[in-house]
C-alpha positions in Angstrom: 76.6 118.1 109.8 76.9 120.2 112.8 80.0 119.3 116.1 77.2 117.4 118.1 75.0 115.8 115.6 78.6 114.1 115.3 79.0 113.3 118.3 76.0 112.5 119.0 76.4 109.9 116.4 79.4 108.3 117.7 78.3 107.8 121.1 75.1 106.3 119.9 77.5 103.7 117.5 79.7 103.2 120.9 76.8 102.5 123.0 74.9 100.2 120.1 77.9 98.3 120.7 77.6 97.4 124.0 74.6 97.0 123.9 75.1 93.9 121.1 78.4 92.9 123.7 76.1 92.6 126.5 72.7 91.4 125.0 75.6 88.3 123.6 77.4 87.6 126.5 74.0 87.0 128.7 73.2 83.1 128.9 69.8 81.9 128.0 66.2 81.6 130.0 66.3 78.0 130.0 64.7 76.5 133.1 62.4 73.6 131.3 60.9 71.7 133.8 62.5 72.3 136.6 60.6 76.1 136.9 57.3 73.5 137.4 58.8 71.7 140.1 60.0 75.2 142.4 64.0 74.5 140.7 64.8 77.9 139.8 64.5 79.0 143.9 68.3 77.4 144.5 71.1 79.6 145.4 72.0 81.2 142.7 68.6 82.0 141.4 67.7 84.5 144.9 71.2 86.3 144.4 70.7 86.7 140.7 71.3 90.5 141.0 74.5 90.2 142.1 75.9 88.0 140.1 77.6 88.1 136.8 74.0 87.7 134.6 72.6 89.8 137.1 75.1 92.6 136.4 74.5 91.7 132.5 70.6 92.2 132.7 70.5 95.9 134.8 73.8 97.0 131.9 71.2 96.5 129.2 68.7 97.9 130.7 70.9 101.1 131.0 72.7 100.3 127.5 68.9 99.8 126.0 68.0 103.2 127.9 70.5 104.9 126.5 70.3 104.1 122.8 66.9 105.2 122.8 67.6 108.8 124.2 70.2 108.7 122.1 68.3 108.2 118.8 66.0 110.0 119.6 67.7 112.8 120.0 70.0 112.7 117.1 66.5 112.7 114.9 65.6 116.1 116.5 68.7 117.5 115.6 69.0 116.1 112.6 65.4 117.2 111.2 66.0 120.3 112.9 69.7 121.1 110.7 67.7 119.5 107.4 64.5 121.9 107.9 67.4 125.2 108.5 68.9 124.3 105.0 65.8 123.3 103.1 64.7 127.1 102.6 67.8 128.4 100.7 68.1 132.2 100.9 66.9 134.3 97.7 71.1 135.4 97.3 71.5 131.0 97.0 68.9 130.9 94.0 70.7 134.3 93.0 74.4 132.7 92.5 72.8 129.3 91.6 71.6 131.3 88.0 74.5 133.1 87.9 76.7 130.2 87.4 73.9 128.5 85.6 74.1 131.5 82.9 78.1 131.7 83.5 78.1 128.0 82.3 75.6 128.8 79.3 78.1 131.6 77.9 81.0 129.3 78.7 79.4 126.6 76.1 79.0 129.4 73.9 81.8 130.4 74.1 83.7 126.6 73.4 80.9 125.6 70.5 82.4 129.4 68.5 85.5 127.9 69.4 85.7 124.7 68.3 83.7 125.9 65.2 87.0 128.0 63.9 89.3 125.0 65.4 87.6 123.2 62.6 87.4 126.3 59.6 91.1 126.5 60.1 91.6 122.9 60.3 90.1 122.9 56.9 92.3 125.9 55.7 95.3 123.5 56.5 93.9 120.4 54.8 93.5 122.4 51.8 96.6 124.5 51.6 98.5 121.2 52.2 96.7 119.2 49.2 97.1 122.4 47.0 101.1 122.3 47.8 101.0 118.3 47.5 99.4 118.4 44.1 102.2 121.6 43.2 104.5 119.0 44.6 104.0 116.4 42.0 103.7 118.1 39.1 107.1 119.5 39.6 108.2 116.2 40.3 106.5 115.0 37.3 108.1 118.2 35.1 111.4 116.9 36.5 111.2 113.8 35.9 109.7 114.2 32.0 113.0 116.4 31.8 115.4 114.2 33.4 113.5 111.7 30.9 114.2 113.7 27.4 118.0 114.3 29.0 118.6 110.8 29.5 116.9 110.0 25.6 119.0 112.9 24.0 122.2 111.0 25.3 121.5 107.8 23.9 121.2 108.6 20.8 124.2 110.8 21.2 125.6 108.0 22.2 123.9 105.4 19.6 125.3 107.8 16.8 128.6 108.1 17.7 128.8 104.5 18.5 127.3 103.7 14.8 129.8 106.9 13.9 132.2 104.4 15.3 131.2 100.4 14.0 130.8 102.3 10.2 134.5 103.6 10.6 136.1 100.4 11.8 133.4 98.5 9.0 135.3 101.1 6.4 138.7 100.4 8.0 138.5 96.4 8.0 137.2 96.7 4.3 140.0 98.9 3.3 142.7 96.0 5.1 141.0 93.2 3.8 141.4 95.1 0.1 145.0 95.4 0.3 145.8 92.2 1.8 
């Protein structure tokens, strides 16, 4: 939009507000039965143009005329501006085509990078799985060694306890013989 069309639109809005206010401030035409008998010919009826009602009617007519003229001018300016913009120069078309091509290239690059990222993630998962499997095997071997060592220690302790019990039994038997 040009500055002129903006100014005309603003003035058009203000004139429409004035038109609405002047119409709403007027009294209705209520002549009723008085118009039949000539009751409208009163002092106020003859000097209607000088009264507040007469001024409101005059302001309404002026505001309506200005509104119509401004609406026509605004339509002409808008049509003129829109018609000028509809024929795009070749450079704009070329720029749009170039931008579309750049967007397609960017999409292809993003797809390639995404595929590489997925492959890298898959390799990392496989490596982590192999590391976890090796850690489990190492822990299993450690547990087996600890169990074997504990079993050997328990066997040695049982043998030692058996020897001690055997010696105690022999000693008790000798004491029993001596008594």
